[in-house]
Wavefront OBJ file of the C-alpha trace (Angstrom):
o trace
v 163.702 19.893 -99.546
v 166.776 18.612 -101.394
v 169.326 16.240 -99.906
v 171.993 18.914 -99.811
v 169.605 21.369 -98.201
v 168.974 18.844 -95.418
v 172.717 18.495 -94.879
v 173.055 22.270 -94.658
v 170.234 22.501 -92.125
v 171.975 20.060 -89.813
v 174.800 22.571 -89.451
v 177.357 19.821 -88.918
v 180.069 21.471 -90.969
v 183.674 20.339 -90.778
v 186.609 22.634 -91.405
v 187.277 22.772 -95.134
v 190.270 20.546 -95.694
v 189.218 18.046 -98.354
v 189.729 19.394 -101.816
v 187.156 18.792 -104.506
v 189.238 16.344 -106.533
v 189.589 13.965 -103.588
v 185.847 14.174 -102.950
v 184.936 13.488 -106.550
v 187.388 10.607 -106.612
v 185.524 9.053 -103.688
v 182.163 9.497 -105.379
v 183.463 8.119 -108.640
v 184.852 5.035 -106.909
v 181.842 4.373 -104.683
v 178.898 5.386 -106.764
v 179.634 6.111 -110.395
v 180.368 2.757 -112.007
v 178.305 2.365 -115.138
v 175.961 0.191 -113.154
v 177.585 0.525 -109.726
v 176.799 -0.882 -106.335
v 174.678 2.023 -105.117
v 171.504 0.253 -106.207
v 170.653 -3.414 -106.093
v 170.126 -5.398 -109.284
v 167.231 -7.825 -109.274
v 164.899 -7.548 -112.268
v 165.890 -6.621 -115.787
v 163.694 -3.822 -117.094
v 165.376 -3.785 -120.488
v 168.603 -4.035 -122.469
v 170.321 -1.577 -124.785
v 172.898 -3.212 -127.041
v 173.277 -5.878 -124.364
v 173.615 -3.454 -121.450
v 170.938 -3.941 -118.813
v 168.613 -1.453 -117.172
v 167.620 -2.833 -113.786
v 164.148 -2.238 -112.365
v 165.346 -1.509 -108.820
v 167.720 1.142 -110.080
v 165.022 2.599 -112.298
v 162.597 2.750 -109.362
v 165.133 4.746 -107.353
v 165.193 7.322 -110.130
v 161.404 7.466 -110.235
v 161.419 8.157 -106.504
v 164.148 10.772 -106.873
v 162.565 12.721 -109.740
v 158.879 11.980 -109.266
v 157.826 14.287 -106.465
v 155.654 16.568 -108.568
v 154.983 14.414 -111.616
v 152.603 11.483 -112.182
v 154.371 8.126 -112.447
v 152.671 7.306 -115.742
v 154.118 10.473 -117.238
v 157.532 10.124 -115.611
v 158.231 6.478 -116.505
v 158.429 6.922 -120.317
v 160.468 10.109 -119.894
v 162.995 8.398 -117.647
v 163.111 5.347 -119.912
v 163.893 7.438 -122.990
v 166.493 9.367 -121.003
v 168.102 6.149 -119.774
v 168.230 4.612 -123.257
v 169.690 7.795 -124.729
v 172.317 8.035 -121.978
v 173.424 4.430 -122.495
v 173.666 4.820 -126.270
v 175.639 8.024 -125.914
v 177.938 6.493 -123.267
v 178.676 3.671 -125.696
v 179.583 6.224 -128.355
v 181.786 8.135 -125.899
v 183.624 4.910 -125.079
v 184.237 4.134 -128.753
v 185.650 7.625 -129.265
v 187.680 7.625 -126.054
v 185.832 10.641 -124.608
v 186.293 11.079 -120.861
v 185.211 13.470 -118.156
v 188.277 13.806 -115.953
v 188.170 14.397 -112.212
v 189.489 17.923 -112.717
v 186.809 18.689 -115.298
v 184.071 17.352 -113.028
v 185.380 19.401 -110.117
v 185.526 22.541 -112.275
v 181.881 22.170 -113.233
v 180.550 21.090 -109.826
v 182.182 23.990 -108.011
v 182.516 26.476 -110.871
v 180.460 29.260 -112.419
v 177.884 26.887 -113.962
v 177.576 24.597 -110.947
v 174.351 22.562 -110.629
v 174.583 23.333 -106.895
v 174.008 27.064 -107.286
v 170.478 27.079 -105.916
v 171.482 25.347 -102.696
v 174.718 27.240 -102.069
v 174.090 30.802 -103.196
v 174.351 33.213 -100.270
v 170.989 35.062 -100.043
v 172.808 38.054 -98.555
v 175.176 38.530 -101.477
v 173.715 36.448 -104.301
v 177.158 34.847 -104.720
v 177.675 31.106 -105.111
v 179.691 29.765 -102.159
v 181.872 27.030 -103.659
v 183.690 26.370 -100.377
v 180.397 25.687 -98.630
v 179.426 23.273 -101.409
v 182.714 21.414 -100.991
v 182.146 21.210 -97.256
v 178.661 19.743 -97.795
v 180.089 17.001 -99.973
v 182.836 16.340 -97.444
v 180.216 16.089 -94.690
v 178.277 13.600 -96.807
v 181.391 11.498 -97.254
v 182.057 11.576 -93.522
v 178.497 10.461 -92.735
v 178.876 7.386 -94.989
v 175.148 7.607 -95.735
v 174.822 5.273 -98.726
v 171.250 6.319 -99.500
v 172.038 10.031 -99.591
v 175.210 9.356 -101.557
v 173.218 7.457 -104.151
v 170.760 10.333 -104.457
v 173.597 12.828 -104.889
v 175.185 10.665 -107.576
v 171.903 10.450 -109.500
v 170.761 14.050 -108.983
v 174.058 15.891 -109.452
v 177.138 13.855 -110.363
v 175.838 11.686 -113.194
v 173.923 14.507 -114.943
v 177.023 16.712 -114.733
v 179.252 14.030 -116.244
v 176.688 13.254 -118.922
v 176.324 16.929 -119.812
v 180.094 17.384 -119.986
v 180.527 14.373 -122.246
v 177.560 15.330 -124.379
v 179.040 18.794 -124.905
v 182.341 17.248 -126.007
v 180.524 14.814 -128.301
v 178.370 17.524 -129.844
v 181.380 19.789 -130.358
v 183.263 16.953 -132.025
v 180.401 16.307 -134.436
v 179.764 20.004 -135.016
v 183.373 20.575 -135.981
v 183.286 17.637 -138.404
v 180.670 19.124 -140.742
v 181.993 20.230 -144.099
v 180.682 22.043 -147.163
v 182.758 21.101 -150.259
v 183.234 23.654 -153.011
v 181.220 21.666 -155.561
v 178.217 21.625 -153.223
v 178.397 25.381 -152.722
v 178.637 25.985 -156.479
v 175.755 23.588 -157.153
v 173.557 25.278 -154.536
v 174.434 28.722 -155.916
v 173.524 27.646 -159.458
v 170.222 26.147 -158.300
v 169.319 29.268 -156.341
v 169.735 31.455 -159.429
v 168.090 29.142 -161.978
v 164.697 30.133 -163.426
v 162.480 28.672 -166.133
v 159.527 29.762 -168.242
v 157.084 27.069 -169.358
v 153.781 26.432 -171.042
v 151.622 23.660 -169.612
v 148.264 21.925 -169.512
v 146.954 21.004 -166.062
v 143.928 18.909 -165.066
v 143.327 18.656 -161.275
v 142.241 15.417 -159.625
v 139.278 17.274 -158.162
v 137.756 17.368 -161.667
v 137.040 13.626 -161.333
v 134.235 12.592 -158.995
v 135.180 10.405 -156.021
v 132.178 8.215 -156.802
v 133.975 6.906 -159.904
v 137.010 5.724 -157.927
v 136.040 3.132 -155.335
v 139.066 1.678 -153.532
v 139.286 -1.960 -152.432
v 141.282 -3.366 -149.513
v 143.553 -5.146 -152.008
v 144.397 -1.832 -153.652
v 145.130 -0.282 -150.254
v 147.445 -3.162 -149.359
v 149.176 -3.064 -152.752
v 149.896 0.636 -152.332
v 151.246 0.019 -148.823
v 153.593 -2.698 -150.115
v 154.790 -0.432 -152.911
v 155.666 2.258 -150.343
v 156.586 -0.087 -147.522
v 159.376 2.091 -146.120
v 156.825 4.781 -145.335
v 154.178 2.591 -143.748
v 155.827 -0.460 -142.230
v 155.930 -0.433 -138.413
v 158.861 -1.571 -136.293
v 156.723 -2.690 -133.369
v 153.301 -4.111 -132.695
v 150.353 -1.822 -132.020
v 146.728 -2.466 -131.139
v 143.444 -0.690 -131.682
v 140.309 -0.482 -129.568
v 136.906 1.114 -129.529
v 135.402 2.195 -126.231
v 132.441 3.860 -124.592
v 132.657 5.783 -121.345
v 130.240 6.422 -118.496
v 130.870 9.705 -116.711
v 130.920 9.361 -112.929
v 129.436 12.757 -112.127
v 127.218 13.958 -109.281
v 123.476 13.917 -110.002
v 120.748 16.231 -108.765
v 120.426 14.340 -105.476
v 124.181 14.688 -104.821
v 123.987 18.420 -105.502
v 121.091 18.766 -103.089
v 123.090 17.054 -100.327
v 126.037 19.426 -100.764
v 123.740 22.444 -100.834
v 122.046 21.331 -97.613
v 125.400 20.802 -95.897
v 126.493 24.305 -96.880
v 123.273 25.881 -95.679
v 123.718 24.293 -92.226
v 126.879 26.356 -91.625
v 125.647 29.501 -93.352
v 124.515 31.092 -90.075
v 128.027 30.712 -88.606
v 129.474 32.236 -91.772
v 127.090 35.199 -91.575
v 127.792 35.771 -87.876
v 131.582 35.567 -88.140
v 133.319 38.913 -87.587
v 136.865 37.807 -88.400
v 136.982 35.894 -91.670
v 140.581 34.789 -91.203
v 139.706 33.132 -87.893
v 136.567 31.584 -89.390
v 138.445 29.980 -92.294
v 141.146 28.703 -89.954
v 138.435 26.472 -88.470
v 136.231 25.916 -91.545
v 137.437 24.535 -94.860
v 136.607 26.148 -98.198
v 137.486 25.232 -101.764
v 138.086 28.929 -102.472
v 140.849 30.386 -100.265
v 140.143 33.659 -98.496
v 142.045 36.647 -99.955
v 142.280 39.107 -97.071
v 142.463 42.251 -99.169
v 140.422 44.221 -101.691
v 139.981 43.292 -105.347
v 138.888 45.883 -107.894
v 135.542 45.387 -109.588
v 137.058 44.556 -112.968
v 139.254 41.782 -111.540
v 136.462 39.778 -109.889
v 135.545 36.965 -112.293
v 132.603 35.315 -110.504
v 129.657 34.644 -112.830
v 127.286 36.147 -110.217
v 129.499 39.167 -109.514
v 126.723 41.686 -110.286
v 124.652 40.195 -107.460
v 127.682 40.225 -105.147
v 128.415 43.896 -105.876
v 124.915 44.830 -104.643
v 125.521 43.320 -101.204
v 125.891 45.516 -98.144
v 128.850 44.772 -95.804
v 128.054 41.618 -93.835
v 125.388 40.408 -96.297
v 125.625 37.142 -98.205
v 124.540 35.718 -101.549
v 123.961 32.035 -102.237
v 124.321 29.138 -102.207
v 124.992 29.248 -105.957
v 126.817 26.858 -108.278
v 130.309 27.798 -109.444
v 131.978 25.035 -111.438
v 131.973 21.929 -109.273
v 131.201 23.846 -106.057
v 128.286 25.292 -104.182
v 129.322 28.732 -102.916
v 128.091 31.374 -100.490
v 129.643 34.815 -101.017
v 129.905 37.303 -98.166
v 130.605 40.988 -98.649
v 133.186 41.875 -95.992
v 133.799 45.471 -97.059
v 133.962 47.798 -100.061
v 135.853 50.975 -100.857
v 137.119 53.082 -103.748
v 140.615 52.060 -104.861
v 143.037 52.647 -107.750
v 142.757 50.241 -110.681
v 146.523 49.680 -110.904
v 149.650 50.558 -108.978
v 153.397 50.819 -109.508
v 155.810 50.156 -106.668
v 159.411 49.395 -105.938
v 160.534 47.271 -103.046
v 163.427 45.563 -101.305
v 162.795 42.078 -99.954
v 164.724 40.681 -97.026
v 163.580 37.074 -97.187
v 162.884 34.804 -94.268
v 161.441 32.065 -96.488
v 161.963 30.863 -100.053
v 159.835 28.585 -102.210
v 161.312 25.151 -102.764
v 161.372 24.487 -106.513
v 160.504 20.812 -106.117
v 157.798 20.890 -103.438
v 156.543 24.498 -103.886
v 156.590 24.751 -100.094
v 158.040 27.742 -98.253
v 161.250 26.826 -96.452
v 163.058 29.058 -93.987
v 166.110 30.796 -95.392
v 166.827 33.349 -92.648
v 165.818 33.862 -89.027
v 163.411 36.739 -88.333
v 165.903 38.473 -86.025
v 168.592 38.472 -88.714
v 166.087 39.690 -91.302
v 164.983 42.596 -89.096
v 168.590 43.700 -88.563
v 169.194 43.550 -92.326
v 166.036 45.595 -92.955
v 167.198 48.148 -90.335
v 170.362 48.543 -92.403
v 168.291 49.024 -95.551
v 166.177 51.748 -93.937
v 169.223 53.502 -92.478
v 170.971 53.586 -95.852
v 167.894 54.946 -97.625
v 167.372 57.636 -94.943
v 171.001 58.704 -95.362
v 170.406 59.335 -99.067
v 171.836 56.164 -100.587
v 170.579 55.245 -104.053
v 167.531 52.968 -103.912
v 168.846 50.973 -106.892
v 172.226 50.330 -105.270
v 170.681 49.326 -101.924
v 168.199 47.090 -103.710
v 170.907 45.386 -105.790
v 172.958 44.657 -102.670
v 170.339 43.740 -100.091
v 167.183 42.529 -101.867
v 166.431 38.817 -102.214
v 163.770 39.377 -104.884
v 164.273 38.310 -108.483
v 163.767 41.861 -109.808
v 166.505 43.468 -107.722
v 168.594 44.191 -110.836
v 165.663 46.292 -112.119
v 165.600 48.500 -109.059
v 162.971 46.336 -107.392
v 160.260 47.902 -109.567
v 156.937 46.230 -110.240
v 155.379 48.217 -113.054
v 151.660 48.923 -113.071
v 149.786 45.825 -111.886
v 146.173 45.214 -110.914
v 144.759 44.126 -107.561
v 145.088 40.555 -106.239
v 148.377 39.929 -108.058
v 150.342 40.232 -104.810
v 149.936 38.723 -101.352
v 147.261 40.573 -99.300
v 149.585 42.697 -97.127
v 151.516 43.873 -100.178
v 148.246 44.506 -102.034
v 146.956 46.643 -99.145
v 150.044 48.848 -99.140
v 150.309 49.267 -102.923
v 146.664 50.275 -103.389
v 145.616 51.475 -99.942
v 148.454 53.952 -99.403
v 148.767 57.173 -101.438
v 151.477 57.660 -104.048
v 154.813 58.454 -102.400
v 154.155 56.318 -99.324
v 157.109 54.351 -97.962
v 157.248 51.692 -95.264
v 158.128 48.202 -94.114
v 155.579 45.376 -94.257
v 155.796 41.694 -93.414
v 154.547 38.791 -95.540
v 155.064 35.040 -95.549
v 158.200 35.633 -97.641
v 159.850 38.079 -95.248
v 160.164 41.834 -94.769
v 159.558 44.288 -97.612
v 160.550 47.922 -97.837
v 157.887 49.279 -100.193
v 157.538 52.622 -101.957
v 154.399 53.464 -103.962
v 155.578 55.108 -107.196
v 152.248 55.636 -108.917
v 148.584 54.714 -109.178
v 146.112 54.859 -112.065
v 142.323 54.928 -112.341
v 139.728 54.510 -109.652
v 136.835 52.077 -109.179
v 135.028 50.159 -106.430
v 137.089 47.430 -104.784
v 135.631 44.653 -102.694
v 136.799 42.334 -99.950
v 134.720 39.197 -100.433
v 134.811 35.872 -98.597
v 133.703 32.715 -100.386
v 132.558 29.629 -98.497
v 132.738 26.871 -101.105
v 132.085 23.144 -100.847
v 132.624 20.627 -103.673
v 129.642 18.790 -105.143
v 130.767 15.204 -104.665
v 129.378 12.064 -106.173
v 127.684 9.771 -103.652
v 128.245 6.046 -103.263
v 124.681 5.465 -104.473
v 125.366 7.377 -107.680
v 128.642 5.533 -108.227
v 126.873 2.204 -107.753
v 124.133 3.117 -110.243
v 126.635 4.171 -112.920
v 128.791 1.099 -112.230
v 125.781 -1.164 -112.754
v 125.007 0.558 -116.066
v 128.587 0.104 -117.286
v 128.715 -3.515 -116.108
v 125.394 -4.284 -117.829
v 126.721 -2.799 -121.064
v 129.902 -4.890 -120.845
v 127.962 -8.089 -120.104
v 125.673 -7.700 -123.138
v 128.276 -6.428 -125.649
v 130.376 -9.489 -126.340
v 130.678 -8.942 -130.102
v 131.534 -5.867 -132.173
v 128.027 -5.815 -133.613
v 126.455 -6.011 -130.140
v 128.910 -3.401 -128.867
v 127.886 -0.913 -131.566
v 124.169 -1.718 -131.296
v 124.054 -1.383 -127.499
v 125.937 1.900 -127.596
v 123.238 3.317 -129.902
v 120.486 2.127 -127.555
v 121.937 4.035 -124.611
v 123.054 6.985 -126.769
v 126.770 6.465 -126.178
v 129.403 7.440 -128.742
v 131.847 4.696 -129.695
v 135.327 6.242 -129.736
v 138.201 4.585 -131.643
v 141.764 4.599 -130.317
v 144.264 3.278 -132.833
v 147.911 2.224 -132.769
v 148.296 1.857 -129.018
v 151.847 0.749 -128.193
v 152.568 -1.806 -125.478
v 154.138 0.730 -123.101
v 151.755 3.623 -123.752
v 150.379 5.281 -120.633
v 147.695 7.320 -122.362
v 144.707 6.558 -124.551
v 143.361 9.387 -126.731
v 140.217 10.728 -125.095
v 140.978 9.111 -121.744
v 144.250 10.739 -120.685
v 145.941 8.540 -118.095
v 144.843 4.967 -118.819
v 147.784 2.614 -118.420
v 145.513 -0.124 -117.055
v 143.512 -0.079 -120.296
v 146.628 -0.525 -122.447
v 147.868 -3.395 -120.291
v 144.508 -5.124 -120.630
v 144.522 -4.681 -124.416
v 147.876 -6.464 -124.691
v 146.628 -9.343 -122.572
v 143.587 -9.985 -124.814
v 142.631 -10.672 -128.404
v 140.516 -9.101 -131.127
v 136.852 -9.088 -130.115
v 137.475 -9.294 -126.364
v 135.514 -6.918 -124.089
v 136.593 -6.085 -120.528
v 134.118 -7.629 -118.100
v 134.851 -5.159 -115.303
v 134.690 -1.509 -116.445
v 137.930 0.427 -116.010
v 137.993 3.378 -113.641
v 139.810 6.147 -115.475
v 140.629 9.687 -114.411
v 140.215 11.784 -117.550
v 141.409 15.008 -115.903
v 139.679 18.066 -114.426
v 137.707 15.964 -111.893
v 136.216 13.991 -114.760
v 136.178 10.335 -113.723
v 134.911 7.720 -116.124
v 134.040 4.051 -116.253
v 135.277 2.633 -119.546
v 134.214 -0.459 -121.503
v 136.487 -1.322 -124.434
v 136.660 -3.883 -127.219
v 139.875 -4.893 -128.994
v 139.394 -4.164 -132.693
v 142.800 -4.878 -134.222
v 146.220 -6.358 -133.528
v 148.761 -4.773 -135.856
v 151.884 -6.920 -135.985
v 155.259 -5.415 -136.920
v 155.526 -4.863 -140.639
v 152.866 -3.574 -143.001
v 149.617 -2.620 -141.206
v 146.279 -4.057 -142.235
v 144.182 -2.441 -144.947
v 141.819 -1.194 -142.245
v 144.655 0.670 -140.532
v 146.211 1.889 -143.769
v 143.005 3.128 -145.398
v 142.726 6.539 -143.661
v 146.404 7.141 -144.451
v 146.540 6.189 -148.123
v 143.015 6.060 -149.550
v 143.187 9.541 -151.091
v 146.616 8.763 -152.571
v 145.298 5.582 -154.189
v 142.261 7.508 -155.468
v 144.567 10.075 -157.051
v 146.524 7.314 -158.798
v 143.290 5.916 -160.289
v 142.096 9.420 -161.198
v 145.446 10.135 -162.854
v 145.138 7.067 -165.069
v 141.568 8.021 -165.952
v 142.610 11.594 -166.811
v 145.597 10.497 -168.891
v 143.565 7.904 -170.820
v 140.627 10.188 -171.589
v 141.819 13.795 -171.568
v 145.390 13.875 -172.899
v 144.792 13.043 -176.592
v 146.969 14.296 -179.442
v 150.632 15.184 -179.899
v 150.903 18.802 -178.670
v 149.979 20.952 -175.676
v 147.297 22.600 -177.713
v 145.807 19.198 -178.598
v 145.965 18.159 -174.930
v 144.176 21.360 -173.895
v 141.470 20.841 -176.504
v 140.960 17.223 -175.455
v 140.807 18.144 -171.772
v 138.486 21.095 -172.325
v 140.961 23.574 -170.862
v 143.612 26.000 -172.124
v 147.390 26.175 -172.381
v 148.747 28.139 -169.413
v 152.077 29.893 -168.948
v 154.349 30.226 -165.926
v 157.328 32.571 -166.006
v 160.305 32.756 -163.660
v 159.753 29.426 -161.931
v 162.527 29.009 -159.357
v 164.423 25.746 -159.081
v 164.928 26.400 -155.362
v 161.182 26.736 -154.763
v 158.846 23.966 -155.902
v 155.763 26.219 -155.905
v 153.987 26.786 -159.227
v 151.125 29.335 -159.470
v 147.841 27.567 -160.164
v 149.345 24.129 -159.482
v 150.869 24.379 -156.020
v 154.038 22.758 -154.710
v 155.034 19.944 -157.028
v 158.594 18.660 -157.398
v 157.752 16.667 -160.537
v 156.499 19.803 -162.293
v 159.620 21.774 -161.352
v 161.820 18.877 -162.457
v 160.175 18.946 -165.902
v 160.465 22.740 -166.064
v 164.271 22.543 -165.819
v 164.713 19.579 -168.185
v 166.832 20.883 -171.086
v 165.637 18.058 -173.329
v 162.090 19.459 -173.155
v 162.998 22.885 -174.523
v 160.482 23.492 -177.291
v 158.915 20.063 -176.659
v 156.065 18.944 -174.479
v 156.489 16.215 -171.874
v 154.263 13.157 -171.596
v 151.282 13.499 -169.272
v 152.629 13.201 -165.711
v 150.705 12.430 -162.510
v 151.679 15.028 -159.955
v 150.686 15.881 -156.410
v 147.333 17.502 -157.123
v 146.687 16.741 -160.765
v 147.993 15.635 -164.181
v 150.098 17.968 -166.322
v 152.204 18.180 -169.443
v 154.963 20.779 -169.626
v 156.831 22.466 -172.504
v 160.006 24.343 -171.618
v 160.085 27.755 -173.311
v 163.201 29.244 -171.773
v 165.895 28.506 -169.177
v 167.934 31.240 -167.568
v 169.315 32.750 -164.401
v 168.435 35.602 -162.107
v 170.677 37.660 -159.842
v 170.609 36.599 -156.184
v 171.872 38.066 -152.941
v 173.594 34.785 -152.108
v 177.376 34.627 -151.939
v 179.652 31.653 -151.420
v 180.038 32.302 -147.699
v 176.312 32.656 -146.969
v 175.555 29.472 -148.935
v 178.333 27.667 -147.089
v 176.949 28.720 -143.711
v 173.437 27.585 -144.679
v 174.772 24.161 -145.656
v 176.798 23.893 -142.447
v 173.827 24.976 -140.360
v 171.663 22.287 -141.958
v 174.308 19.666 -141.225
v 174.701 20.878 -137.639
v 170.967 20.614 -137.067
v 171.158 16.996 -138.224
v 173.759 16.391 -135.509
v 171.182 17.223 -132.823
v 168.942 14.478 -134.203
v 171.715 11.932 -133.730
v 170.076 10.316 -130.696
v 167.172 9.132 -132.870
v 169.597 7.610 -135.356
v 171.424 5.791 -132.563
v 168.121 4.356 -131.283
v 167.103 3.209 -134.742
v 170.315 1.249 -135.214
v 170.445 -0.113 -131.648
v 169.197 -3.409 -130.253
v 166.726 -2.329 -127.575
v 164.772 -4.823 -125.467
v 161.961 -3.117 -123.588
v 160.359 -5.123 -120.756
v 158.554 -2.246 -119.060
v 155.126 -3.688 -119.761
v 155.930 -6.620 -117.451
v 156.343 -4.279 -114.501
v 154.232 -1.164 -115.161
l 1 2 3 4 5 6 7 8 9 10 11 12 13 14 15 16 17 18 19 20 21 22 23 24 25 26 27 28 29 30 31 32 33 34 35 36 37 38 39 40 41 42 43 44 45 46 47 48 49 50 51 52 53 54 55 56 57 58 59 60 61 62 63 64 65 66 67 68 69 70 71 72 73 74 75 76 77 78 79 80 81 82 83 84 85 86 87 88 89 90 91 92 93 94 95 96 97 98 99 100 101 102 103 104 105 106 107 108 109 110 111 112 113 114 115 116 117 118 119 120 121 122 123 124 125 126 127 128 129 130 131 132 133 134 135 136 137 138 139 140 141 142 143 144 145 146 147 148 149 150 151 152 153 154 155 156 157 158 159 160 161 162 163 164 165 166 167 168 169 170 171 172 173 174 175 176 177 178 179 180 181 182 183 184 185 186 187 188 189 190 191 192 193 194 195 196 197 198 199 200 201 202 203 204 205 206 207 208 209 210 211 212 213 214 215 216 217 218 219 220 221 222 223 224 225 226 227 228 229 230 231 232 233 234 235 236 237 238 239 240 241 242 243 244 245 246 247 248 249 250 251 252 253 254 255 256 257 258 259 260 261 262 263 264 265 266 267 268 269 270 271 272 273 274 275 276 277 278 279 280 281 282 283 284 285 286 287 288 289 290 291 292 293 294 295 296 297 298 299 300 301 302 303 304 305 306 307 308 309 310 311 312 313 314 315 316 317 318 319 320 321 322 323 324 325 326 327 328 329 330 331 332 333 334 335 336 337 338 339 340 341 342 343 344 345 346 347 348 349 350 351 352 353 354 355 356 357 358 359 360 361 362 363 364 365 366 367 368 369 370 371 372 373 374 375 376 377 378 379 380 381 382 383 384 385 386 387 388 389 390 391 392 393 394 395 396 397 398 399 400 401 402 403 404 405 406 407 408 409 410 411 412 413 414 415 416 417 418 419 420 421 422 423 424 425 426 427 428 429 430 431 432 433 434 435 436 437 438 439 440 441 442 443 444 445 446 447 448 449 450 451 452 453 454 455 456 457 458 459 460 461 462 463 464 465 466 467 468 469 470 471 472 473 474 475 476 477 478 479 480 481 482 483 484 485 486 487 488 489 490 491 492 493 494 495 496 497 498 499 500 501 502 503 504 505 506 507 508 509 510 511 512 513 514 515 516 517 518 519 520 521 522 523 524 525 526 527 528 529 530 531 532 533 534 535 536 537 538 539 540 541 542 543 544 545 546 547 548 549 550 551 552 553 554 555 556 557 558 559 560 561 562 563 564 565 566 567 568 569 570 571 572 573 574 575 576 577 578 579 580 581 582 583 584 585 586 587 588 589 590 591 592 593 594 595 596 597 598 599 600 601 602 603 604 605 606 607 608 609 610 611 612 613 614 615 616 617 618 619 620 621 622 623 624 625 626 627 628 629 630 631 632 633 634 635 636 637 638 639 640 641 642 643 644 645 646 647 648 649 650 651 652 653 654 655 656 657 658 659 660 661 662 663 664 665 666 667 668 669 670 671 672 673 674 675 676 677 678 679 680 681 682 683 684 685 686 687 688 689 690 691 692 693 694 695 696 697 698 699 700
């Protein structure tokens, strides 16, 4: 439950007498300094252009935002957000952009308030700004520094940042400009066409076996194109093998035996809801009927044959042993259409997913009595629904179009499918009271009420110990890369590479969450193997023990040939192939001579567009298109040129124009749109030019 929700629940409201501006002024003074006194400052997590990010403050934000998100996933997100906010704040200060108290008040208590969820009246659906003001006034009166700090972080700061960001973006958006010469140039390029003759020899015509590439050639290419391949920060590479920590046959047998010991109680139970209140199951009991087509169990055909009260199993379903019990069966529609009005007593909290009370039962019943009375008097269902329903579809007349069984809570499911079309009535669910009307039903098939008693197949301590010993033995005998690779073959384990791991990475490809592995890598050197296998959760109940070896340390700058090779080897091969093709296949002084020498023919391409670098038979190649529009080559062939996918020589036959649908205004708007899109990438440009010191790896 949110901080503000807790304040509301206390009911300690004071008479509204403190206007929003005074309240915001208090918050600004007490909690909104750029690095104010709300949080203590002890350890420096990092610096952005000299401005510090303190660990204690950062931890408070992790606690505030991390309820439903793993820390390893949240930390990099919050770090990037913090860096971006600081860089943008520095830009705002340079430009003199401010969020005034009046502006902040207008947003906090206006139409787009971030407080809408907490202070929207469920009876009317209207945001109660006065109530929001009172909550803030109550918070001020309580002088609760902790809650104040949470409010500042969760509501005030994001609102100020969003307001300033909007101003900043608008300022940049309005500064874009498309000069007349640029529009005319773009218009001319869009209409330009060329017709050419050419000879083309693809690189694929030369065998790869004739072009072996050395590490020196890889490095030379990387240096020549250093801007593309140089790295700003260090990265490291590892290879690893993993040992799955999964239950074995003995573990499965134990779980099966445990399940069979309570099978008799399951069979004898008359009330499944009472039984499951006392007995746990990995598969929750759905106390309604599910149509045959919606039951997805792999053994469903065996289940369908059961008589009421009979059971099937134990059988394996995923990571569980399961016993299925047929509670009842009947003929039901395949789908149903209803409309309803919900008077809620509970709502789902967006952060915790828990149901929290929003209205007392007595008040809900009185409201539902009003709903029924209005409908009996002939009032329009749509108008009553729009006014009184708390459901999200109230603006659509409360209609749920044809849906299949088990999509709704059991009580709702029973009414929609178990009552005939035209039925009307009030039902109660965990969410509140529903006035339901069945509008239609389609199809008919058997529907079953089935109870599943499921227990997970868990790995035993003995199994864990056995696998741990195997992993430890591998680590102890694999102290070199050669031994690592050889031992992995002996035990039939695949060696998996993971390249370019950054110091603050939380994930390793193939391992998911593995921050501990990355930290270890940056504490060791090439050739080191972890003595104690890492315990890693790879997701979906797949736990692993991991043994890794450090294979490379890539310092900032140009990566090693080993790292560069998969990125540039084909490009270097094409350069060598191009030279070989030019030296051996482009002989003579005309296209026809080139074609004869290369064993091919002169080809023609008409209506090549300057605005589109695609050439039929060649592909996308800017060099080819550049030659095609070279006026100096009209009637002359170009030298042999190495392109993207092959070598070619081009002779320009004709240059001209074609009519286009483009006008000056449409071209102008396209240019402006392109420039505006670049504005949204401004945060990356700010980071690139900033001095950022990142110390996260010392703490996380």
